[in-house]
N, C-alpha and C positions, 0 to 999 in steps of 0.2 A: 819322467820323460814325457814331453808332449805327445799326445795321440797323433799318429800319422793319419792323414786323410786317406780313407780306404772305402772304395765302393762296396766292399763286401758287407759293411755294416748297414747298407741301405739298399735292400733288394729292389731291383727295378730301376735304380737311378741311372740316368743316361750319361753321367759324367759332366754335364753342363753346369752352369752357375747355380750355386746355392747361397742363400744369404739369411742372416738374422740380425736382430738389433736389441739392445737393452740400454737401460739408463738407471741412474741412482743419484740421490741428492748428496752433495758434498759441502753444504753450507756449514761454516763453523758456528759454534754456539754464540748466542747473544752474550755480550760482555767481552768477547774476544776482539782484538784490534783488527780494524780494516786497514790493510797495508798496501794501498795502491801507490802509483807512481806520482800522481799529480798533487796530492795533499799530504800533510803530515798524518801519521797514524792516528786513527780515531776509534774510540771504543764503540762497538756496535750496540745499538739500542733496540733493534728490531729487524724484521725480515720483510721486504717488499715482495721478493720472489726468490725461490731457492736457486742456488748455484747447483749445476748438474754435471755429471759425467755421462757421456753418451758413447756407446760402443757399437760398432758394426763388425760382423764376421762374414767373410766371404770364402767360398771354395770354388776354384775354377781350374779345370783340368787337373784335379788332384792336389792343387796347392792351396793351402789355407792361409789367408791373410786377415788382418784386423785393422780397423781405424778407431782411434780413441780421441775424443774431443772433450776438453774441460773448460768450464766457465771461470778461468783464471787469467791473470796477466801473463804469466809464463811459468816455466818449470826449469829448475836447475838441471844440468846434465846428470847429476847423481839421482835426482828424483825421476827424471825421464827413464833412466835405466831400471829403477825399481818398478815403475809403472809398466814398462814394457815386459819385464819378467813376469809380473803378476797377470797381466792381460794375456800374454802368450800362453802361460800355463793353463789359464781358465778357458781360453779359446781353442786349445788343442793345436797350437802351432809353435813357432820359435820366435824369440825376441826380435831378430832382424826383420821379421815379417809384420811388425806392428808399427803403424804410422801414427804419430802423435801430433795433435794440433791444439791450439788454445784460442779463445775468443778475443784475447786482449782486454779483458774486463778490468776496469780501473777499481772496482769495488771487490777486492781480492784478498785472500789470505797470503802469507809470505812464501808462496811456493816458488817464487823467483829468487828469493834471497837465502833460503836454507833455514833449518831449525835452529842453528846456533845463534841467529840474530834475534829469535823470538822464542825463549824457552817455553812460554805458555803453549806454543804450538808443537812441542816435541811429539806428543801422543797423536795429535791430528795428522802430522806429516808422516808418521810411521804407519798410521791406519789407512791413509788415503790410497796407496797402491792396492790394498785389499778391497776397498770399495770399487775401484776401477776394475779389478779382477772379477768382482761379483757381477758387475754389469756385463762384462765379457762372457761370463758363464751363461747368463740369460740369453745373450746373442747367439751363443753356440747352441744352446738347447732349443732355440726356436728356428734354427736354420731349415729352410725348405727350398725347393726349386724356385728360382727367381730370374728376373731379367733386369738389366741395368742400362741406363741411358744418361746422356749428359748434353747440356746445351748452355749457351751463353747469351746474355743480353747486356743492357746498359741501364744504369740509374744515374741520371745527370742532375747537377745543380743542388746536391745535398751534402757535398763535401768541398773542401778547398785545400790548397797547398798551405803549408805552415807560413810561408813568406807572403802569401796573398793569392788572389785568383789567378789562374793560368793553367798551364799544362801539367802541373805537378800531380794533381789528383788522378786517380784511376777509377773510371766509371763502370768497369766491368762487373757483372753479376754472373757467376758461373754456378750452375745447379746440376747436381747428380741425383737422380732418382732411382730407387730400387723398388720393384714390384714383384709380387708372386706370379706364378704361372696363370693364376686366375684373375690377375689384374689388381689385386689388393695392395695398397701401399705398405712397404716394409720400412723404408728409410729415405731420408734426403740429406745430402751434404751440400751446403752452399757457401759461397765465399764473396766477400766484398771488402774493399780496402778502406777501412776506417776503424781507428781504435775505439773501443767501447768505454769511453770516458765522458759521457754526457752528464751523468749524475754528479752532483757536488759532494760536499763533505758532511752530509746530514747524519751519517752514522747508521745507515740502514743497508743490510745486505741486498744486493740486486745484481742480476746478470746483465743489466743495461740493455741497449737496443737489440743485441743478438738474441737475448733470452726472449724478448717480446716478439721479435720476428719469428723465432723458432716456435714459440707457443702458438702464434697465429697460423703458421703453416701446419702445425700438428692438429689444431682445431679444424682446419680445412681438409683433413684426411691425408696428410703427408707421411704418416707413420712416425717413427722417431726421427727428429730433425736436428742436425748438428751444424754449427757454424765454424768456419775457418777464417781467422783474420787474414787479410790480404797483405799486400806490400804497402805498408801505411806509415812508415816512419816520418815522412814529410807531409802527412795528410792530417787534417783536423775535421771534426764534424761541422756541418753547417758552414757558416762564414767566420769561424773562430780563428782566423789567421792572426799571426803575431801583430799586435798593435792596433787591431780593430776596436774602436771604442763604440761602435754601433752594432754589436752582435745581436743576431736574432736568437730566440730560445735561450736568452740569458739567465732565466730562472734555474735551469739545469734540474728541473723537477721531473716527476713521473710522466707528465704530459709531453715533455720534450723528448724523453726516451720513446714514448709510444708513437710520436709523430714520425721519427726516423724508422723505427721498427716496423710500423705499418706500411710505410712506403716501400721498404725493402722487401717485406713479405709479399706485397702485392706484385712487385716486379718479379720476384723469384717464382711466384705462382704462374705468372704469365709465361716466363721462360720455360717452366716445366711442362706447360701444355703442348709444346712443340717438340718434346723429346721422343726420339725413336729408340725402342728398347731392343736389347739383344741378350741371348742366353749363351751363345757360343763365343765366349771371351776367354782370354788368358790373363794371368796375373804374374807380375814380376816386381822385384824390389832391387834397389841399389842404394849404397850409402858410402859416405866418407865421414866417419865419426870424428876424425881430427878436425875437419873443416866444419862439422855440424850441418851436413847436408844429407837429406834422406828423401828418396823417391819411391812412390808406390804407383804402379800402373795396373789398371784393370780395364781391359779393352782399350778404348781410346781416351779414357780418363787418366790424367796424369796428376797425381797429388805430389806436390813438391814442397818440402819443408826445410827451412834453414833456421839455425839457432840465432843468427845475428839479425838485427833490424836492417831493413832495406827500404830504399825510396820507391815511390810508385813506378818509376821507369823500369825497375827491376822486373816486375811482373809483365809490363807491357812488352819489354824486349823478349822475354821468354816465350810469351804467346806468339809473337811474330816469328821467332826462330823455330817454332814447332807447330806449324799451321794445320797439320793433320790430326792433332790431338786437342782435347779440351783440357785446359790447365787450371787446376786449383792451387794457388800459391798460399802458403802459410809461413809468415816470417816472424822473426823475434820469438821463436818458440821458447828460448831460454830466458826471456823476460829482461833484456837489458834496458837501460834507461837512456834513450836517445833524447837529447834536449832540442835538437833541431835537425833539419835535413842537410846541414852544411858539412858535417864531418862523419858521414856514414861510410861504412866499409862496403864499397860497391864492387870490389874485386872478385866477388863470388859468382858473378854472372857466367863466365866461361866455365868455371869449375862445375857449377850447377847444371849447365847444359850438357857437359860431358857425362856426368853421372846419369842424367835423364836419358841420354842416348843409350847408355849401357843397359838401361831397363827397358829398352825398346820403344821409347817415346819418340815420335816423329813430328 
């Protein structure tokens, strides 16, 4: 049974927020197939940068919750359940209190399609939840009094709608920062609506621009930094809209990843400078597993995850409907294959809002 959060195990604790963070590599071996959505499977020949899982553990008013972010395209519902069970056991909480997100990385193992599609990956996919649990154990073991804050800004002119320039893209950059009582960084979670599909089919493992942005923020002293893909089913990097024959960054190489990653990290760092921190926060969760909607609220931070892909307007509408909260949206957690923004399931907006309200999001 998971350990119940209890102040008796922490003499002198005032019952306010405590937090910890951990991470671990989840890069498949070289010679395993890269199974992204944009290109045919390609045998990997090397590693540009490791794929990682990053876990955060929080305890607020006696309730312990966790966030788990993976550098993959998506996770099948079955794999999500296995990861939640492993993370919750290691973090000392319960599976419904674990919020999962993915980076939308196009250089990915087949976590979105299941082991049956790739027998080579049977052992990897069986072991992956245990690695996630290991990172959660580290997060739990490093928990200490902390404060949390969240702020939002914009990063313009680096994405476009799939059909062309216009209002389809979502420019919001939302950053949640966690610091110790002494002011030292514990963790950051940030979100931006753009699939991590800049790299081409060279056959090298990479976390794409979210990994580069996270690395840059960590080097700047942000603690363990995780990314949540936003509402991006009808969004493309740069000016890569459908039919554009004059694309910038057309090489799709490491330099193109770094260009977007550095811009994003710079903006996230600017947003984080204006964060106000609080320790006296509460935590609440709500979910509809049938619809694939899960919400985690910590203070005025609202983490909203949906299994289905959603267009950029989905996140914009949710933020407008909940102006007293700072909303981080993670869509397509299950890793579906949206070909365009024209046939998306957009009926989840009201359902998502209702579930968020039940978690106290305003």
